[in-house]
C-alpha positions, 0 to 999 in steps of 0.5 A, a space after each residue: 299294596 304298600 311295601 313291607 316295613 322292616 319289622 314286617 319283613 323280619 316277622 315274615 322271615 321268622 314265619 318262613 324259617 319255622 315253616 321251612 323247618 316244618 317242611 323238612 320234618 314232613 319231607 323226612 316222613 312223606 317224600 319230596 316237596 317243593 315250596 314257593 316263596 310268596 315274596 320273591 316268587 322263588 322255589 326251593 326243593 326239600 329232599 330226603 337226606 339220602 339224596 345227592 345234592 344237585 349241581 344245578 337246578 332249573 325250572 320250566 317257566 310255568 313251574 310245573 317241571 324242574 331239572 336237576 343235574 348231578 355230579 356224575 353227569 345225570 340229569 333228572 326231570 321232575 314233574 310237580 303237582 301243586 296244592 296252593 304253595 306246596 307241591 309234591 314232585 315225582 320223576 318224569 324222565 332222566 338221562 345221562 346228559 353230561 354238562 349242565 341243564 340250561 333250559 326246560 320246556 313247559 311240557 317237561 319234554 325238551 331240555 337244553 344242556 350246556 358244556 362250557 362254563 361261562 362261555 370259556 373253551 379249554 386251551 386245546 379246544 377243537 372247532 367241533 367242540 360241542 357247546 350244547 345238546 338238545 334232548 326230547 326226554 331221554 333222546 338227544 335230538 341235536 348238538 351245536 358245535 363251536 364252528 356252527 356258532 362262531 364262523 371266524 375262530 380267530 375272533 375267540 378271545 383268549 382268557 386266563 383259563 381258555 378262550 371265550 366264545 360268547 354267552 348263553 342268555 337262556 330260554 326266551 319267551 317264545 321257546 328259543 334258546 338265545 346265545 350271544 357270540 364273540 362275533 357280535 351275533 345273536 343266535 336263536 336255537 329252537 328248544 324242541 328241534 335244536 335248529 339254529 338261526 341268526 337273529 336279524 335286527 329291525 333297526 333299519 325299519 324305524 320311522 324317520 326321527 325314531 329309534 327301535 328298542 328290541 328285546 330278544 328275550 321277551 320277543 317284542 320291539 317298539 319305536 321311540 323318538 331320537 329326542 330321548 336317550 335310553 338307559 337299560 338296567 340289567 340283571 346279573 346275567 346281563 338280560 334287560 329288566 327295565 328301560 328308562 328314557 331321558 329327555 336329551 340333556 336332562 337328568 330326570 327320567 321321563 318314561 320307563 318300560 318294564 316287562 312282567 310275566 302274567 303267571 298262569 300256574 296255580 302255585 302263584 299267590 292271588 294271581 293264578 287266574 287273574 285277568 289282564 285288567 287285574 294283573 295290570 292294576 296290581 303291577 301299577 300299584 307295585 310300581 308306585 308304592 313306596 314306604 318310609 319312616 315319614 312318608 309313603 306313596 301308593 295308588 288308591 284306585 282308578 280315575 279312568 280306564 279304557 281298552 283299545 288295540 294298537 297299530 299291530 293288533 295288540 291289546 292295550 289298557 290305558 290307565 289314569 290312576 289316583 296317586 296318594 302322597 302322605 308326609 309327616 313333619 313333626 305332629 303334622 300329617 299332610 295327604 296329597 291326592 292327584 291323578 297321574 297318567 296316562 299309563 299303559 299296559 300292552 299284552 305282548 303275546 300271540 295265542 299259545 305263547 307265555 303271556 307278557 305284559 309291557 308296562 309304560 309309565 311317565 315319571 309323575 314328578 317330571 317336568 314337561 309331563 304333557 310332552 312326555 304323554 304325547 311321546 308315550 302314546 306314540 310308543 304304545 302304538 308301535 309295540 309289536 311282537 317280533 316275527 
């Protein structure tokens, strides 16, 4: 699929604006609705005007539930029934939680609530200050005190508005709520029970001549050669979204690794029941799609594909893809077709977990492409789900 042109995006925005106005009219007549943005995969709530606006709204990863926190300290969890891209929601449960909703399970029953903003404690903090509480529906099941997370309070960093203890990274792919503390620790808290433990890095387990890349949010690791340097791109909340590998001493990137979630809910356009194969191909098409005024690049099919299982029992798809470059210079139009690869998709999920796919691709324009292919194959065989 080729990227939208600016004209197409403007047209889409106009259609969505009109659609949104229609939804508001419907909501005034028939109740509460949610709508999905098919481009950004975002979700927006249409509420009756009589309702208060929530301070915070979060969604479960399967998009079947969402929680709203209100100024009076109440949190309401709603269940969504989807029909295509429109869903109708109704209240599932509510409680006086205080704080702000931070994470919600896919069953809608388990909720994490945070009580510090931006990881900042008040100037007159107490060692037993409550940082988080965990709820099973209306019932609180656990609370996390400051002293349980930061063992040496002298490490707290003084800021203008208080003391910084660390940050909440959010709910990871296997149900742990993840914290990073000012002491440099990574803390995992089970969303259902509220039981916490410190994450232990596997850096010491690397093979000779290799380093370990770990992603505690998507819950996987793999090894890569010490000959490569790594640059990680982050979201605004400092969670990795993409890893780019450079050959030491070179500026052009050689390899990249990206994780995408396989949706399994009916609200997602064209991919609710997609297979691993279809999902992988769609993502590789998106990763290699570019459209400009005088040139475009896109994938025009599969030249070769095979499936295998890596050294840790994970399913892998290997692709060789047909890449098309179209360029226009004056009245002349040039079309170049070539085969690129290998590219790999690794299904990094145990049964019952959220389905994540780790994509590896070489830079199709990089030099030393054959050497990169060999390193990439080695990486793929070391991918494993964390303990």
